[in-house]
C-alpha distance (Angstrom), angle and dihedral (degrees) to the residues before:
residue distance angle dihedral
M1 . . .
K2 3.77 . .
G3 3.76 88.6 .
F4 3.82 91.5 55.4
Q5 3.79 92.0 48.9
G6 3.82 89.9 50.0
L7 3.81 91.5 50.5
F8 3.80 91.3 47.6
L9 3.83 91.1 49.7
A10 3.82 90.6 49.2
I11 3.80 91.6 50.9
A12 3.84 91.5 46.9
L13 3.83 91.3 49.0
G14 3.88 88.9 48.8
V15 3.79 92.9 51.3
A16 3.83 91.5 47.3
G17 3.75 89.9 49.2
A18 3.77 91.5 50.4
L19 3.81 91.2 50.7
F20 3.80 92.9 49.2
N21 3.82 89.2 47.6
F22 3.83 91.0 50.6
A23 3.81 91.3 49.7
Y24 3.83 91.3 48.9
L25 3.84 93.1 49.0
S26 3.77 90.6 45.5
N27 3.86 91.2 54.3
K28 3.83 91.0 46.1
A29 3.78 90.7 50.3
K30 3.81 88.4 57.1
D31 3.81 89.5 49.5
V32 3.82 91.3 55.8
E33 3.81 96.4 43.8
K34 3.81 103.3 136.5
V35 3.77 137.5 -146.4
N36 3.80 115.2 -151.7
F37 3.74 123.0 -132.9
I38 3.79 130.9 -177.4
G39 3.81 113.7 -94.0
V40 3.75 137.6 173.0
K41 3.79 114.3 -105.0
A42 3.79 116.6 -104.6
E43 3.79 94.5 -112.9
V44 3.78 98.3 41.1
V45 3.80 133.0 93.6
V46 3.83 115.9 -169.6
G47 3.83 110.2 -154.9
R48 3.78 125.2 -140.8
G49 3.79 109.9 -82.9
E50 3.84 92.5 16.2
R51 3.80 115.9 132.5
L52 3.78 117.6 -120.0
S53 3.81 119.8 -113.9
E54 3.78 135.6 175.0
Q55 3.77 89.4 -100.6
H56 3.85 89.5 65.9
L57 3.78 97.2 48.7
E58 3.80 144.0 66.1
P59 3.83 138.6 165.4
V60 3.74 117.1 -88.0
G61 3.87 113.1 -160.5
I62 3.80 117.5 -142.6
P63 3.82 119.7 -172.5
K64 3.75 106.7 -103.7
R65 3.84 92.4 -131.2
S66 3.85 87.8 57.4
V67 3.78 100.1 45.8
G68 3.81 96.1 91.6
N69 3.78 109.8 156.5
L70 3.81 94.6 -21.5
A71 3.75 90.3 116.2
D72 3.87 87.6 67.4
F73 3.82 88.1 64.7
A74 3.85 110.6 21.9
I75 3.82 124.9 55.9
P76 3.85 120.5 -116.1
Y77 3.74 114.8 -121.1
A78 3.72 88.9 -124.3
D79 3.84 86.2 71.7
L80 3.86 92.8 55.2
Q81 3.82 93.3 120.2
T82 3.79 92.6 57.9
V83 3.87 93.4 60.5
L84 3.80 99.8 44.4
G85 3.82 111.9 112.4
V86 3.81 91.9 14.9
P87 3.88 115.8 128.2
V88 3.80 119.2 -129.0
W89 3.81 119.0 -135.7
R90 3.82 95.5 -145.7
T91 3.79 137.3 37.1
L92 3.88 112.9 -86.7
N93 3.77 113.3 -149.1
P94 3.87 124.6 -145.3
G95 3.79 115.9 -77.7
S96 3.85 96.1 13.5
L97 3.82 124.0 130.0
L98 3.74 118.6 -111.1
L99 3.73 108.1 -115.3
R100 3.81 129.0 -158.7
E101 3.81 86.6 -122.4
D102 3.84 89.2 63.1
L103 3.75 91.1 64.7
K104 3.79 98.3 57.0
T105 3.81 113.8 145.4
P106 3.80 128.6 -163.3
P107 3.84 115.5 -86.5
Q108 3.75 115.3 -104.4
E109 3.81 99.2 -145.4
L110 3.82 142.9 23.0
N111 3.78 113.3 -78.4
F112 3.84 108.0 -138.0
G113 3.80 92.8 174.1
Q114 3.86 91.6 -128.2
T115 3.78 96.4 -124.6
P116 3.75 108.1 -166.5
G117 3.81 113.1 -105.6
V118 3.80 93.6 9.8
D119 3.82 119.1 116.2
E120 3.77 105.7 -150.4
R121 3.76 132.8 -174.6
A122 3.83 134.4 -179.5
T123 3.81 121.7 -120.4
W124 3.82 130.5 176.9
I125 3.76 124.2 -125.5
P126 3.85 126.9 -167.8
V127 3.76 109.3 -126.1
D128 3.80 132.4 -170.3
T129 3.83 107.6 -120.3
R130 3.79 90.3 -169.3
T131 3.82 89.1 73.4
F132 3.81 102.1 52.0
V133 3.82 141.1 21.5
P134 3.86 107.1 -102.1
S135 3.84 94.4 -158.8
L136 3.79 89.0 63.3
V137 3.77 94.2 58.6
V138 3.80 112.6 81.7
P139 3.83 126.8 -171.5
G140 3.74 108.1 -96.4
D141 3.83 92.9 42.8
Q142 3.80 120.7 122.4
V143 3.82 117.3 -123.2
S144 3.77 137.9 176.2
F145 3.80 123.4 -152.1
L146 3.78 128.9 -125.3
V147 3.77 108.7 -142.6
S148 3.79 123.7 -179.9
K149 3.86 113.2 -140.6
T150 3.88 111.7 -127.3
Q151 3.73 138.0 -178.7
T152 3.76 132.3 -159.0
A153 3.75 115.9 -132.3
L154 3.85 120.7 -126.6
P155 3.74 116.8 -96.8
T156 3.80 112.1 -82.3
P157 3.79 128.8 -161.6
A158 3.73 115.6 -102.4
A159 3.77 115.7 -112.8
D160 3.78 92.9 -140.7
A161 3.74 134.9 23.4
H162 3.76 112.7 -68.3
P163 3.79 112.0 -114.9
E164 3.82 89.9 -126.5
G165 3.78 100.3 24.7
Q166 3.79 143.9 46.9
P167 3.82 126.4 -72.8
G168 3.78 111.9 -84.2
E169 3.80 92.7 20.2
S170 3.87 110.2 155.7
R171 3.76 120.7 -128.2
P172 3.85 131.0 -175.1
A173 3.78 120.0 -109.2
A174 3.78 120.1 -123.3
A175 3.83 120.8 -94.8
N176 3.77 110.6 -89.6
P177 3.81 129.1 -163.5
T178 3.76 116.2 -106.7
G179 3.74 130.0 -177.8
A180 3.82 130.8 -13.6
T181 3.76 128.4 -27.4
E182 3.81 113.9 -96.6
I183 3.80 123.7 -135.8
I184 3.79 115.7 -141.0
G185 3.81 123.6 -177.6
P186 2.92 161.1 -25.3
F187 3.80 103.6 -113.6
K188 3.81 129.7 168.0
V189 3.81 114.7 -115.1
L190 3.79 113.8 -128.8
S191 3.82 98.7 176.8
L192 3.78 142.4 -16.8
G193 3.84 105.5 -137.4
N194 3.77 105.9 -44.9
R195 3.86 93.1 -25.7
L196 3.73 112.2 113.9
G197 3.87 96.0 170.9
T198 3.80 139.7 17.2
A199 3.79 121.5 -32.4
D200 3.85 92.5 -122.6
V201 3.84 92.6 56.4
M202 3.82 88.1 47.1
K203 3.83 92.9 53.5
A204 3.81 92.8 44.3
A205 3.76 90.1 55.4
K206 3.85 88.0 49.9
I207 3.79 92.0 -125.2
P208 3.83 111.2 148.4
Q209 3.76 114.8 -130.0
V210 3.76 116.7 -129.2
Q211 3.79 135.9 -180.0
E212 3.85 97.1 22.0
N213 3.80 86.3 164.3
V214 3.73 92.1 70.3
M215 3.84 118.9 71.6
T216 3.79 124.1 -165.1
I217 3.74 114.6 -144.9
S218 3.78 136.6 179.9
V219 3.77 119.0 -115.4
K220 3.82 131.5 -179.9
I221 3.73 129.7 -122.1
E222 3.73 116.1 -143.0
E223 3.82 120.3 -172.8
G224 3.82 90.6 -20.2
Q225 3.84 94.2 -50.9
L226 3.76 135.9 94.4
E227 3.82 114.0 -92.1
P228 3.87 110.3 -97.9
K229 3.86 97.3 -101.5
A230 3.82 91.6 47.4
Q231 3.78 90.6 48.9
K232 3.79 91.6 48.4
L233 3.82 90.3 50.2
E234 3.80 91.4 49.3
N235 3.74 92.2 49.1
L236 3.86 93.0 51.7
L237 3.78 92.1 46.3
R238 3.77 90.8 53.8
A239 3.81 90.6 46.9
T240 3.83 89.2 56.2
N241 3.78 94.5 43.0
F242 3.87 88.7 -109.2
R243 3.87 94.4 -60.1
Q244 3.78 112.6 -177.9
V245 3.82 114.5 -91.6
G246 3.78 135.5 -151.2
I247 3.80 125.0 -119.2
L248 3.76 140.2 -139.7
L249 3.77 114.2 -149.0
H250 3.83 114.7 -143.1
P251 3.85 121.8 -140.3
R252 3.79 112.9 -90.0
K253 3.73 122.1 -116.9
K254 3.82 115.4 -102.0
D255 3.81 94.0 -119.9
R256 3.76 94.2 57.7
């Protein structure tokens, strides 16, 4: 009898242990439930400007309890079809997650910022690309312009007969620089040539950059007239026959 009771107790303890074990494993399974994001395969490098294909990508499982706000930056594997054929603007290394930031495309229009109550316009300024690195200037940056003051001398009589005119014919002297360079600004950059975003994104999209020597800036209109600093810049440019100017790049804000 005692043997039967012992056997029954052993069986009961075994069943109870199995139930506890099942409950434990069930809870652990919930802990490791995963959410799949798009990742680059371990043996693949995706070059800048290369278009994504299924051969490049694979699901990467992240424990659900650890996902946090990752979905704000990485792309769920369920959205795989939306990224196929899209070029990446930077090189993606093996085993990395595909981020939304990797799929940036060049902006399609000028970004004025649309500040409430501000009447903005775009104007174009000739800049001297020998004096700065164009790729380091990004639309949205603040710049000031370096403009040399000039004057045009009064007409003077020619010492000898002009080849195409009469003896003693007066002719104007060329504009000559006088005094120090003036700093005018700051102004917000809207584009550099046809580039409306970063140089890397432009290259990845295989869009050739042209007219880097022309910068588009935003100016304000106040009571139907250019704001004072914009009017001053316009006057000096006209006085120098729109000679190319230098630029000063202002520090970027930390949140950019």
